[in-house]
N, CA and C atoms as a LAMMPS dump frame, in Angstrom:
ITEM: TIMESTEP
0
ITEM: NUMBER OF ATOMS
645
ITEM: BOX BOUNDS ff ff ff
-5.0000000000000000e+02 5.0000000000000000e+02
-5.0000000000000000e+02 5.0000000000000000e+02
-5.0000000000000000e+02 5.0000000000000000e+02
ITEM: ATOMS id mol type element x y z
1 1 1 N 0.849 -1.188 0
2 1 2 C 0 0 0
3 1 3 C 0.88 1.23 0
4 2 1 N 0.634 2.174 -0.83
5 2 2 C 1.487 3.349 -0.962
6 2 3 C 1.311 4.276 0.23
7 3 1 N 2.399 4.966 0.622
8 3 2 C 2.292 5.911 1.716
9 3 3 C 1.301 7.018 1.4
10 4 1 N 0.6 7.482 2.432
11 4 2 C -0.255 8.646 2.269
12 4 3 C 0.615 9.871 2.051
13 5 1 N 0.291 10.751 1.113
14 5 2 C 1.162 11.876 0.82
15 5 3 C 1.405 12.801 1.992
16 6 1 N 0.516 12.798 2.983
17 6 2 C 0.726 13.685 4.123
18 6 3 C 1.632 13.066 5.177
19 7 1 N 1.965 11.798 5.045
20 7 2 C 2.627 11.108 6.14
21 7 3 C 4.033 11.613 6.4
22 8 1 N 4.746 12.089 5.377
23 8 2 C 6.119 12.529 5.589
24 8 3 C 6.174 13.773 6.469
25 9 1 N 5.1 14.54 6.539
26 9 2 C 5.041 15.696 7.42
27 9 3 C 4.51 15.335 8.797
28 10 1 N 3.939 14.192 8.958
29 10 2 C 3.39 13.732 10.228
30 10 3 C 3.787 12.266 10.395
31 11 1 N 4.883 12.039 11.067
32 11 2 C 5.409 10.686 11.134
33 11 3 C 4.719 9.824 12.188
34 12 1 N 3.668 10.354 12.782
35 12 2 C 2.738 9.552 13.582
36 12 3 C 1.451 9.293 12.802
37 13 1 N 1.413 9.643 11.527
38 13 2 C 0.189 9.55 10.731
39 13 3 C -0.419 8.15 10.787
40 14 1 N 0.384 7.132 10.524
41 14 2 C -0.137 5.763 10.468
42 14 3 C -0.472 5.238 11.855
43 15 1 N 0.394 5.54 12.831
44 15 2 C 0.087 5.123 14.203
45 15 3 C -1.221 5.745 14.67
46 16 1 N -1.396 7.036 14.366
47 16 2 C -2.59 7.744 14.836
48 16 3 C -3.866 7.157 14.232
49 17 1 N -3.76 6.627 13.032
50 17 2 C -4.958 6.034 12.428
51 17 3 C -5.468 4.86 13.249
52 18 1 N -4.556 4.175 13.948
53 18 2 C -4.974 3.089 14.843
54 18 3 C -5.313 3.613 16.235
55 19 1 N -4.546 4.589 16.731
56 19 2 C -4.874 5.163 18.032
57 19 3 C -6.301 5.697 18.039
58 20 1 N -6.711 6.312 16.94
59 20 2 C -8.064 6.864 16.864
60 20 3 C -9.142 5.793 16.909
61 21 1 N -8.747 4.563 16.673
62 21 2 C -9.682 3.427 16.766
63 21 3 C -9.589 2.723 18.113
64 22 1 N -8.83 3.303 19.041
65 22 2 C -8.701 2.727 20.367
66 22 3 C -7.606 1.688 20.499
67 23 1 N -6.761 1.548 19.47
68 23 2 C -5.66 0.587 19.511
69 23 3 C -4.397 1.333 19.909
70 24 1 N -4.034 1.204 21.17
71 24 2 C -2.962 2.028 21.737
72 24 3 C -1.578 1.529 21.346
73 25 1 N -1.411 0.208 21.32
74 25 2 C -0.072 -0.361 21.152
75 25 3 C 0.145 -0.763 19.687
76 26 1 N 0.734 0.165 18.944
77 26 2 C 0.972 -0.026 17.514
78 26 3 C 2.466 -0.296 17.312
79 27 1 N 2.788 -1.456 16.795
80 27 2 C 4.181 -1.851 16.615
81 27 3 C 4.647 -1.549 15.196
82 28 1 N 5.762 -0.859 15.092
83 28 2 C 6.446 -0.746 13.817
84 28 3 C 7.4 -1.92 13.673
85 29 1 N 7.421 -2.524 12.494
86 29 2 C 8.243 -3.717 12.268
87 29 3 C 9.102 -3.511 11.028
88 30 1 N 10.382 -3.837 11.157
89 30 2 C 11.285 -3.778 10.006
90 30 3 C 12.356 -4.842 10.181
91 31 1 N 13.026 -5.149 9.072
92 31 2 C 14.074 -6.174 9.095
93 31 3 C 15.355 -5.636 8.485
94 32 1 N 16.441 -6.317 8.793
95 32 2 C 17.741 -6.034 8.201
96 32 3 C 18.388 -7.372 7.869
97 33 1 N 19.009 -7.441 6.696
98 33 2 C 19.782 -8.634 6.384
99 33 3 C 19.178 -9.58 5.385
100 34 1 N 18.314 -9.083 4.511
101 34 2 C 17.777 -9.984 3.482
102 34 3 C 18.807 -10.293 2.4
103 35 1 N 19.677 -9.344 2.106
104 35 2 C 20.562 -9.492 0.969
105 35 3 C 21.909 -10.152 1.187
106 36 1 N 22.452 -10.201 2.4
107 36 2 C 23.801 -10.733 2.584
108 36 3 C 23.941 -12.203 2.205
109 37 1 N 25.191 -12.599 1.99
110 37 2 C 25.502 -13.992 1.704
111 37 3 C 25.7 -14.802 2.98
112 38 1 N 25.828 -14.109 4.102
113 38 2 C 26.109 -14.798 5.363
114 38 3 C 25.398 -14.099 6.506
115 39 1 N 25.157 -14.869 7.569
116 39 2 C 24.552 -14.321 8.765
117 39 3 C 23.039 -14.382 8.745
118 40 1 N 22.425 -13.943 9.83
119 40 2 C 20.977 -14.042 9.967
120 40 3 C 20.239 -12.874 9.342
121 41 1 N 18.938 -13.043 9.203
122 41 2 C 18.047 -11.913 8.982
123 41 3 C 17.472 -11.566 10.349
124 42 1 N 17.438 -10.278 10.654
125 42 2 C 17.021 -9.795 11.977
126 42 3 C 15.862 -8.832 11.81
127 43 1 N 14.828 -9.038 12.593
128 43 2 C 13.675 -8.131 12.596
129 43 3 C 13.486 -7.57 13.993
130 44 1 N 12.961 -6.372 14.048
131 44 2 C 12.594 -5.745 15.32
132 44 3 C 11.17 -5.227 15.214
133 45 1 N 10.424 -5.403 16.278
134 45 2 C 9.109 -4.792 16.443
135 45 3 C 9.219 -3.797 17.594
136 46 1 N 8.756 -2.576 17.379
137 46 2 C 8.906 -1.532 18.392
138 46 3 C 7.607 -0.752 18.561
139 47 1 N 7.19 -0.621 19.806
140 47 2 C 6.054 0.224 20.173
141 47 3 C 6.629 1.43 20.902
142 48 1 N 6.445 2.622 20.352
143 48 2 C 7.008 3.827 20.944
144 48 3 C 5.971 4.606 21.736
145 49 1 N 6.451 5.31 22.729
146 49 2 C 5.599 6.248 23.443
147 49 3 C 5.248 7.402 22.505
148 50 1 N 3.992 7.837 22.463
149 50 2 C 3.595 8.913 21.537
150 50 3 C 4.3 10.238 21.773
151 51 1 N 4.924 10.407 22.936
152 51 2 C 5.628 11.664 23.192
153 51 3 C 6.997 11.709 22.512
154 52 1 N 7.448 10.578 21.99
155 52 2 C 8.767 10.533 21.347
156 52 3 C 8.748 11.331 20.049
157 53 1 N 9.812 12.096 19.835
158 53 2 C 9.912 12.868 18.594
159 53 3 C 11.378 13.138 18.31
160 54 1 N 11.946 12.372 17.41
161 54 2 C 13.334 12.563 17.012
162 54 3 C 13.399 12.499 15.493
163 55 1 N 13.634 13.612 14.828
164 55 2 C 13.648 13.614 13.357
165 55 3 C 14.769 12.764 12.773
166 56 1 N 15.753 12.378 13.59
167 56 2 C 16.834 11.542 13.092
168 56 3 C 16.477 10.087 12.949
169 57 1 N 15.325 9.689 13.466
170 57 2 C 14.893 8.297 13.372
171 57 3 C 14.306 8.075 11.99
172 58 1 N 14.985 7.261 11.199
173 58 2 C 14.58 7.036 9.82
174 58 3 C 15.182 5.725 9.347
175 59 1 N 15.136 5.495 8.061
176 59 2 C 15.749 4.328 7.459
177 59 3 C 17.185 4.188 7.949
178 60 1 N 17.518 3.024 8.523
179 60 2 C 18.843 2.834 9.119
180 60 3 C 19.961 3.031 8.104
181 61 1 N 19.687 2.774 6.828
182 61 2 C 20.724 2.934 5.794
183 61 3 C 21.085 4.4 5.58
184 62 1 N 20.222 5.306 6.023
185 62 2 C 20.461 6.737 5.831
186 62 3 C 21.102 7.383 7.049
187 63 1 N 21.465 6.578 8.05
188 63 2 C 22.025 7.087 9.297
189 63 3 C 23.443 6.557 9.446
190 64 1 N 24.363 7.413 9.859
191 64 2 C 25.748 6.972 10.033
192 64 3 C 25.84 5.954 11.165
193 65 1 N 26.843 5.077 11.134
194 65 2 C 26.99 4.089 12.22
195 65 3 C 27.085 4.738 13.594
196 66 1 N 27.829 5.821 13.715
197 66 2 C 27.969 6.467 15.019
198 66 3 C 26.632 7.012 15.499
199 67 1 N 25.88 7.607 14.591
200 67 2 C 24.576 8.161 14.964
201 67 3 C 23.595 7.044 15.326
202 68 1 N 23.621 5.949 14.562
203 68 2 C 22.736 4.822 14.895
204 68 3 C 23.014 4.317 16.298
205 69 1 N 24.291 4.131 16.608
206 69 2 C 24.658 3.61 17.927
207 69 3 C 24.193 4.54 19.033
208 70 1 N 24.334 5.858 18.814
209 70 2 C 23.905 6.831 19.818
210 70 3 C 22.39 6.853 19.981
211 71 1 N 21.664 6.471 18.933
212 71 2 C 20.203 6.513 18.997
213 71 3 C 19.606 5.312 19.713
214 72 1 N 20.35 4.235 19.852
215 72 2 C 19.78 3.023 20.466
216 72 3 C 19.251 3.299 21.875
217 73 1 N 20.027 3.917 22.794
218 73 2 C 19.454 4.175 24.119
219 73 3 C 18.29 5.16 24.099
220 74 1 N 18.321 6.109 23.153
221 74 2 C 17.205 7.054 23.059
222 74 3 C 15.923 6.335 22.657
223 75 1 N 16.036 5.451 21.673
224 75 2 C 14.86 4.698 21.231
225 75 3 C 14.407 3.724 22.313
226 76 1 N 15.36 3.057 22.962
227 76 2 C 15.01 2.107 24.013
228 76 3 C 14.254 2.785 25.149
229 77 1 N 14.709 3.985 25.512
230 77 2 C 14.033 4.721 26.585
231 77 3 C 12.636 5.148 26.17
232 78 1 N 12.444 5.4 24.869
233 78 2 C 11.147 5.861 24.379
234 78 3 C 10.212 4.712 24.035
235 79 1 N 10.699 3.5 24.114
236 79 2 C 9.89 2.352 23.704
237 79 3 C 9.03 1.842 24.852
238 80 1 N 7.753 1.692 24.582
239 80 2 C 6.883 0.976 25.51
240 80 3 C 7.33 -0.473 25.58
241 81 1 N 7.717 -1.013 24.421
242 81 2 C 8.251 -2.376 24.334
243 81 3 C 8.912 -2.538 22.975
244 82 1 N 9.908 -3.422 22.928
245 82 2 C 10.454 -3.802 21.631
246 82 3 C 10.993 -5.21 21.727
247 83 1 N 10.964 -5.899 20.583
248 83 2 C 11.384 -7.292 20.551
249 83 3 C 12.217 -7.565 19.314
250 84 1 N 13.059 -8.577 19.415
251 84 2 C 13.969 -8.947 18.34
252 84 3 C 13.651 -10.36 17.87
253 85 1 N 13.625 -10.553 16.563
254 85 2 C 13.488 -11.877 15.974
255 85 3 C 14.677 -12.164 15.074
256 86 1 N 15.298 -13.314 15.264
257 86 2 C 16.486 -13.689 14.496
258 86 3 C 16.229 -15.023 13.815
259 87 1 N 16.52 -15.096 12.531
260 87 2 C 16.427 -16.343 11.778
261 87 3 C 17.771 -16.568 11.098
262 88 1 N 18.393 -17.708 11.399
263 88 2 C 19.741 -17.974 10.938
264 88 3 C 19.82 -18.585 9.558
265 89 1 N 21.039 -18.8 9.084
266 89 2 C 21.25 -19.284 7.713
267 89 3 C 20.588 -20.617 7.403
268 90 1 N 20.575 -21.545 8.339
269 90 2 C 19.968 -22.855 8.061
270 90 3 C 18.483 -22.72 7.762
271 91 1 N 17.795 -21.89 8.546
272 91 2 C 16.361 -21.689 8.294
273 91 3 C 16.139 -20.876 7.025
274 92 1 N 17.021 -19.935 6.74
275 92 2 C 16.918 -19.184 5.483
276 92 3 C 17.025 -20.141 4.301
277 93 1 N 17.986 -21.061 4.361
278 93 2 C 18.144 -22.031 3.278
279 93 3 C 16.946 -22.969 3.175
280 94 1 N 16.373 -23.297 4.312
281 94 2 C 15.264 -24.252 4.313
282 94 3 C 13.965 -23.626 3.823
283 95 1 N 13.706 -22.384 4.221
284 95 2 C 12.387 -21.795 3.966
285 95 3 C 12.395 -20.696 2.907
286 96 1 N 13.527 -20.253 2.457
287 96 2 C 13.804 -19.132 1.546
288 96 3 C 13.779 -17.811 2.316
289 97 1 N 14.423 -16.808 1.744
290 97 2 C 14.667 -15.575 2.493
291 97 3 C 13.382 -14.8 2.787
292 98 1 N 12.4 -14.831 1.885
293 98 2 C 11.165 -14.101 2.164
294 98 3 C 10.433 -14.714 3.347
295 99 1 N 10.273 -16.039 3.337
296 99 2 C 9.597 -16.687 4.461
297 99 3 C 10.395 -16.545 5.749
298 100 1 N 11.724 -16.586 5.645
299 100 2 C 12.559 -16.398 6.83
300 100 3 C 12.383 -14.989 7.4
301 101 1 N 12.225 -14.005 6.519
302 101 2 C 11.99 -12.638 6.975
303 101 3 C 10.681 -12.546 7.749
304 102 1 N 9.64 -13.16 7.225
305 102 2 C 8.365 -13.159 7.946
306 102 3 C 8.488 -13.886 9.289
307 103 1 N 9.248 -14.968 9.325
308 103 2 C 9.474 -15.68 10.588
309 103 3 C 10.139 -14.771 11.609
310 104 1 N 11.161 -14.016 11.164
311 104 2 C 11.848 -13.103 12.07
312 104 3 C 10.889 -12.041 12.6
313 105 1 N 10.025 -11.542 11.741
314 105 2 C 9.06 -10.524 12.171
315 105 3 C 8.074 -11.09 13.187
316 106 1 N 7.599 -12.303 12.943
317 106 2 C 6.673 -12.918 13.897
318 106 3 C 7.353 -13.155 15.241
319 107 1 N 8.611 -13.575 15.214
320 107 2 C 9.345 -13.788 16.459
321 107 3 C 9.535 -12.486 17.217
322 108 1 N 9.822 -11.407 16.488
323 108 2 C 9.982 -10.105 17.131
324 108 3 C 8.695 -9.674 17.826
325 109 1 N 7.579 -9.837 17.144
326 109 2 C 6.292 -9.484 17.752
327 109 3 C 5.974 -10.366 18.952
328 110 1 N 6.296 -11.646 18.836
329 110 2 C 5.928 -12.599 19.891
330 110 3 C 6.695 -12.375 21.185
331 111 1 N 7.891 -11.821 21.107
332 111 2 C 8.702 -11.712 22.324
333 111 3 C 8.581 -10.36 23.015
334 112 1 N 7.75 -9.466 22.5
335 112 2 C 7.573 -8.187 23.18
336 112 3 C 6.824 -8.368 24.49
337 113 1 N 7.263 -7.737 25.584
338 113 2 C 6.56 -7.878 26.86
339 113 3 C 5.179 -7.232 26.874
340 114 1 N 4.955 -6.273 25.969
341 114 2 C 3.632 -5.663 25.799
342 114 3 C 3.129 -6.078 24.422
343 115 1 N 2.06 -6.847 24.332
344 115 2 C 1.6 -7.314 23.023
345 115 3 C 1.093 -6.169 22.151
346 116 1 N 1.445 -6.244 20.884
347 116 2 C 0.948 -5.255 19.934
348 116 3 C -0.537 -5.46 19.679
349 117 1 N -1.237 -4.355 19.422
350 117 2 C -2.643 -4.405 19.034
351 117 3 C -2.836 -4.148 17.541
352 118 1 N -1.802 -3.609 16.904
353 118 2 C -1.817 -3.361 15.462
354 118 3 C -0.366 -3.297 15.006
355 119 1 N -0.166 -3.487 13.707
356 119 2 C 1.188 -3.599 13.168
357 119 3 C 1.334 -2.721 11.932
358 120 1 N 2.44 -1.986 11.885
359 120 2 C 2.875 -1.271 10.695
360 120 3 C 4.161 -1.937 10.238
361 121 1 N 4.202 -2.401 9.007
362 121 2 C 5.377 -3.128 8.523
363 121 3 C 5.952 -2.439 7.295
364 122 1 N 7.262 -2.33 7.273
365 122 2 C 7.927 -1.716 6.122
366 122 3 C 7.854 -2.643 4.922
367 123 1 N 7.488 -2.107 3.769
368 123 2 C 7.467 -2.904 2.55
369 123 3 C 6.083 -3.038 1.956
370 124 1 N 5.965 -4.02 1.066
371 124 2 C 4.717 -4.218 0.325
372 124 3 C 3.822 -5.311 0.895
373 125 1 N 4.361 -6.106 1.82
374 125 2 C 3.646 -7.307 2.238
375 125 3 C 3.236 -7.253 3.705
376 126 1 N 2.014 -7.683 3.973
377 126 2 C 1.629 -7.966 5.347
378 126 3 C 2.385 -9.186 5.837
379 127 1 N 2.502 -9.309 7.148
380 127 2 C 3.175 -10.458 7.74
381 127 3 C 2.166 -11.588 7.85
382 128 1 N 2.393 -12.706 7.16
383 128 2 C 1.445 -13.821 7.255
384 128 3 C 1.378 -14.374 8.675
385 129 1 N 0.227 -14.935 9.002
386 129 2 C 0.002 -15.628 10.271
387 129 3 C 0.076 -14.692 11.476
388 130 1 N -0.185 -13.43 11.259
389 130 2 C -0.288 -12.463 12.35
390 130 3 C -1.721 -11.95 12.355
391 131 1 N -2.465 -12.331 13.369
392 131 2 C -3.892 -12.021 13.427
393 131 3 C -4.124 -10.687 14.139
394 132 1 N -3.6 -9.644 13.524
395 132 2 C -3.756 -8.289 14.042
396 132 3 C -4.017 -7.358 12.865
397 133 1 N -4.656 -6.212 13.096
398 133 2 C -4.746 -5.228 12.023
399 133 3 C -3.342 -4.847 11.572
400 134 1 N -3.132 -4.814 10.261
401 134 2 C -1.805 -4.522 9.714
402 134 3 C -1.908 -3.508 8.577
403 135 1 N -0.814 -2.783 8.405
404 135 2 C -0.673 -1.954 7.222
405 135 3 C 0.761 -2.067 6.741
406 136 1 N 0.933 -2.423 5.483
407 136 2 C 2.244 -2.464 4.847
408 136 3 C 2.497 -1.13 4.174
409 137 1 N 3.68 -0.549 4.403
410 137 2 C 3.978 0.801 3.936
411 137 3 C 5.306 0.789 3.199
412 138 1 N 5.273 1.028 1.913
413 138 2 C 6.513 1.18 1.153
414 138 3 C 7.203 2.457 1.627
415 139 1 N 8.473 2.346 1.995
416 139 2 C 9.173 3.494 2.564
417 139 3 C 8.746 3.801 3.974
418 140 1 N 8.201 2.814 4.662
419 140 2 C 7.696 3.033 6.014
420 140 3 C 8.75 3.443 7.012
421 141 1 N 10 3.033 6.786
422 141 2 C 11.051 3.421 7.724
423 141 3 C 11.339 4.917 7.658
424 142 1 N 10.9 5.579 6.602
425 142 2 C 11.016 7.039 6.512
426 142 3 C 9.738 7.745 6.95
427 143 1 N 8.596 7.083 6.789
428 143 2 C 7.309 7.736 7.018
429 143 3 C 6.717 7.485 8.399
430 144 1 N 7.205 6.479 9.093
431 144 2 C 6.666 6.119 10.404
432 144 3 C 7.792 6.091 11.416
433 145 1 N 7.604 6.81 12.528
434 145 2 C 8.626 6.796 13.571
435 145 3 C 8.803 5.399 14.154
436 146 1 N 7.723 4.662 14.294
437 146 2 C 7.823 3.324 14.869
438 146 3 C 8.636 2.397 13.978
439 147 1 N 8.373 2.447 12.675
440 147 2 C 9.12 1.594 11.756
441 147 3 C 10.569 2.063 11.656
442 148 1 N 10.789 3.382 11.62
443 148 2 C 12.151 3.898 11.593
444 148 3 C 12.958 3.456 12.796
445 149 1 N 12.327 3.479 13.974
446 149 2 C 13.002 3.015 15.185
447 149 3 C 13.33 1.53 15.089
448 150 1 N 12.391 0.745 14.585
449 150 2 C 12.634 -0.691 14.418
450 150 3 C 13.785 -0.935 13.453
451 151 1 N 13.866 -0.14 12.396
452 151 2 C 14.936 -0.273 11.413
453 151 3 C 16.304 -0.047 12.049
454 152 1 N 16.417 0.991 12.85
455 152 2 C 17.697 1.312 13.486
456 152 3 C 18.079 0.242 14.502
457 153 1 N 17.135 -0.197 15.316
458 153 2 C 17.433 -1.235 16.301
459 153 3 C 17.835 -2.538 15.618
460 154 1 N 17.133 -2.896 14.55
461 154 2 C 17.452 -4.144 13.849
462 154 3 C 18.856 -4.086 13.249
463 155 1 N 19.209 -2.951 12.682
464 155 2 C 20.542 -2.798 12.099
465 155 3 C 21.622 -2.93 13.163
466 156 1 N 21.416 -2.315 14.295
467 156 2 C 22.418 -2.382 15.355
468 156 3 C 22.539 -3.796 15.925
469 157 1 N 21.419 -4.467 16.115
470 157 2 C 21.469 -5.845 16.616
471 157 3 C 22.221 -6.735 15.64
472 158 1 N 21.894 -6.62 14.36
473 158 2 C 22.549 -7.488 13.38
474 158 3 C 24.038 -7.168 13.252
475 159 1 N 24.392 -5.899 13.295
476 159 2 C 25.805 -5.539 13.213
477 159 3 C 26.604 -6.164 14.352
478 160 1 N 26.038 -6.165 15.562
479 160 2 C 26.761 -6.765 16.68
480 160 3 C 26.907 -8.279 16.48
481 161 1 N 25.883 -8.914 15.934
482 161 2 C 25.972 -10.353 15.65
483 161 3 C 27.098 -10.618 14.658
484 162 1 N 27.175 -9.818 13.605
485 162 2 C 28.191 -10.052 12.586
486 162 3 C 29.597 -9.737 13.106
487 163 1 N 29.721 -8.806 14.022
488 163 2 C 31.019 -8.542 14.63
489 163 3 C 31.476 -9.732 15.476
490 164 1 N 30.529 -10.378 16.136
491 164 2 C 30.867 -11.591 16.888
492 164 3 C 31.268 -12.714 15.942
493 165 1 N 30.572 -12.839 14.829
494 165 2 C 30.948 -13.851 13.84
495 165 3 C 32.333 -13.575 13.247
496 166 1 N 32.712 -12.323 13.173
497 166 2 C 34.034 -11.985 12.659
498 166 3 C 35.125 -12.579 13.556
499 167 1 N 34.867 -12.616 14.856
500 167 2 C 35.829 -13.213 15.786
501 167 3 C 35.855 -14.73 15.641
502 168 1 N 34.69 -15.318 15.371
503 168 2 C 34.607 -16.771 15.248
504 168 3 C 35.145 -17.279 13.919
505 169 1 N 35.051 -16.442 12.883
506 169 2 C 35.464 -16.848 11.537
507 169 3 C 36.379 -15.774 10.944
508 170 1 N 37.617 -15.687 11.421
509 170 2 C 38.521 -14.645 10.919
510 170 3 C 38.879 -14.871 9.452
511 171 1 N 39.193 -13.772 8.786
512 171 2 C 39.635 -13.85 7.406
513 171 3 C 38.594 -13.459 6.377
514 172 1 N 37.331 -13.351 6.802
515 172 2 C 36.259 -13.011 5.863
516 172 3 C 35.897 -11.529 5.879
517 173 1 N 36.2 -10.855 6.983
518 173 2 C 35.87 -9.429 7.073
519 173 3 C 34.433 -9.155 7.474
520 174 1 N 33.811 -10.092 8.204
521 174 2 C 32.393 -9.918 8.555
522 174 3 C 32.126 -8.628 9.33
523 175 1 N 33.075 -8.181 10.152
524 175 2 C 32.852 -6.959 10.926
525 175 3 C 32.757 -5.739 10.027
526 176 1 N 33.368 -5.811 8.849
527 176 2 C 33.346 -4.664 7.933
528 176 3 C 32.154 -4.708 6.991
529 177 1 N 31.962 -5.828 6.311
530 177 2 C 30.907 -5.86 5.287
531 177 3 C 29.604 -6.48 5.77
532 178 1 N 29.599 -7.009 6.984
533 178 2 C 28.395 -7.562 7.621
534 178 3 C 27.75 -8.692 6.822
535 179 1 N 28.566 -9.385 6.027
536 179 2 C 28.062 -10.541 5.287
537 179 3 C 27.589 -10.24 3.885
538 180 1 N 27.583 -8.967 3.487
539 180 2 C 27.158 -8.629 2.129
540 180 3 C 28.233 -9.056 1.124
541 181 1 N 27.841 -9.171 -0.132
542 181 2 C 28.71 -9.729 -1.158
543 181 3 C 29.692 -8.735 -1.732
544 182 1 N 30.506 -8.141 -0.898
545 182 2 C 31.527 -7.203 -1.345
546 182 3 C 32.671 -7.961 -2.029
547 183 1 N 33.525 -7.251 -2.789
548 183 2 C 34.682 -7.923 -3.371
549 183 3 C 35.554 -8.62 -2.321
550 184 1 N 35.731 -7.96 -1.178
551 184 2 C 36.506 -8.588 -0.106
552 184 3 C 35.894 -9.912 0.325
553 185 1 N 34.589 -9.923 0.461
554 185 2 C 33.9 -11.124 0.923
555 185 3 C 33.952 -12.228 -0.126
556 186 1 N 33.663 -11.886 -1.356
557 186 2 C 33.648 -12.922 -2.388
558 186 3 C 35.047 -13.482 -2.63
559 187 1 N 36.082 -12.644 -2.495
560 187 2 C 37.452 -13.145 -2.626
561 187 3 C 37.779 -14.118 -1.498
562 188 1 N 37.379 -13.768 -0.279
563 188 2 C 37.626 -14.659 0.857
564 188 3 C 36.847 -15.952 0.705
565 189 1 N 35.645 -15.854 0.192
566 189 2 C 34.831 -17.05 -0.016
567 189 3 C 35.492 -17.982 -1.027
568 190 1 N 36.017 -17.416 -2.115
569 190 2 C 36.694 -18.234 -3.12
570 190 3 C 37.956 -18.879 -2.552
571 191 1 N 38.616 -18.173 -1.645
572 191 2 C 39.881 -18.66 -1.099
573 191 3 C 39.694 -19.631 0.054
574 192 1 N 38.72 -19.349 0.916
575 192 2 C 38.567 -20.114 2.143
576 192 3 C 37.374 -21.065 2.142
577 193 1 N 36.429 -20.821 1.226
578 193 2 C 35.216 -21.622 1.224
579 193 3 C 34.203 -21.103 2.224
580 194 1 N 32.995 -21.663 2.206
581 194 2 C 31.935 -21.161 3.088
582 194 3 C 32.112 -21.598 4.534
583 195 1 N 31.536 -20.822 5.418
584 195 2 C 31.477 -21.13 6.846
585 195 3 C 30.073 -21.627 7.179
586 196 1 N 29.847 -22.076 8.407
587 196 2 C 28.488 -22.48 8.797
588 196 3 C 27.474 -21.347 8.767
589 197 1 N 27.933 -20.091 8.75
590 197 2 C 26.965 -18.987 8.741
591 197 3 C 26.646 -18.51 7.329
592 198 1 N 27.237 -19.121 6.302
593 198 2 C 26.9 -18.749 4.931
594 198 3 C 25.574 -19.376 4.502
595 199 1 N 24.879 -18.652 3.634
596 199 2 C 23.58 -19.094 3.131
597 199 3 C 23.807 -19.934 1.879
598 200 1 N 23.745 -21.235 2.044
599 200 2 C 24.123 -22.145 0.956
600 200 3 C 23.165 -22.084 -0.234
601 201 1 N 21.959 -21.575 -0.024
602 201 2 C 20.976 -21.504 -1.11
603 201 3 C 21.152 -20.276 -1.984
604 202 1 N 21.997 -19.322 -1.574
605 202 2 C 22.193 -18.11 -2.353
606 202 3 C 23.127 -18.399 -3.523
607 203 1 N 22.917 -17.702 -4.628
608 203 2 C 23.584 -18.03 -5.887
609 203 3 C 25.108 -18.123 -5.787
610 204 1 N 25.819 -17.17 -5.152
611 204 2 C 27.28 -17.297 -5.106
612 204 3 C 27.75 -18.556 -4.383
613 205 1 N 26.989 -18.989 -3.375
614 205 2 C 27.357 -20.212 -2.66
615 205 3 C 27.062 -21.446 -3.498
616 206 1 N 25.945 -21.418 -4.228
617 206 2 C 25.634 -22.53 -5.119
618 206 3 C 26.69 -22.639 -6.222
619 207 1 N 27.12 -21.481 -6.729
620 207 2 C 28.149 -21.478 -7.765
621 207 3 C 29.462 -22.015 -7.217
622 208 1 N 29.813 -21.626 -6.005
623 208 2 C 31.05 -22.142 -5.392
624 208 3 C 30.995 -23.658 -5.291
625 209 1 N 29.847 -24.179 -4.845
626 209 2 C 29.725 -25.628 -4.711
627 209 3 C 29.792 -26.303 -6.074
628 210 1 N 29.168 -25.711 -7.079
629 210 2 C 29.196 -26.298 -8.429
630 210 3 C 30.622 -26.324 -8.969
631 211 1 N 31.361 -25.25 -8.746
632 211 2 C 32.741 -25.229 -9.2
633 211 3 C 33.58 -26.292 -8.519
634 212 1 N 33.279 -26.555 -7.256
635 212 2 C 34.004 -27.607 -6.545
636 212 3 C 33.694 -28.972 -7.144
637 213 1 N 32.432 -29.181 -7.513
638 213 2 C 32.045 -30.463 -8.072
639 213 3 C 32.647 -30.661 -9.463
640 214 1 N 32.892 -29.549 -10.174
641 214 2 C 33.444 -29.641 -11.521
642 214 3 C 34.932 -29.931 -11.543
643 215 1 N 35.602 -29.779 -10.4
644 215 2 C 37.059 -29.975 -10.366
645 215 3 C 37.416 -31.438 -10.61
């Protein structure tokens, strides 16, 4: 569903549409990590206090790493509740990345200490198997404070996971590229082969395996 043209000037626009119906706890949901060759996909669901107002909360890709890190305690303090859902490479390979993304979102919603009454999700798709009022918003991380907050939290959580993986699997540069298919990463993959955190169903990994079989 396309964003309402007025929403960019009122970043509580979508939340307020549910508040006006008596649904107080509106969760913004976003994910990080659909595209990388390695590591998990991470989703966050966040319910913010309506008094929160920080214009810097937006799409995590548009925020510098230092600014994102500084915003985490601000968002946490402003959150009525927030939850994290993580789906690892094995489940991504088993269920495909789209279904794994939905799984991460459902897990994020399920672990919040305050249950959501409605959901705003970034993108074009509603989250399957979530029996709550939902609205999918293209560009929602820019148009909704709740989704923007979820985007930043998800990015920070996933970055810390990939930094830990960098210690466990040296030589790949996970702390720098976070598992994305950079030249550094693909060169290391060709030289060292895949690790347990690589997504074997993704094309570069399938190609690596095929090349091994052709030898």
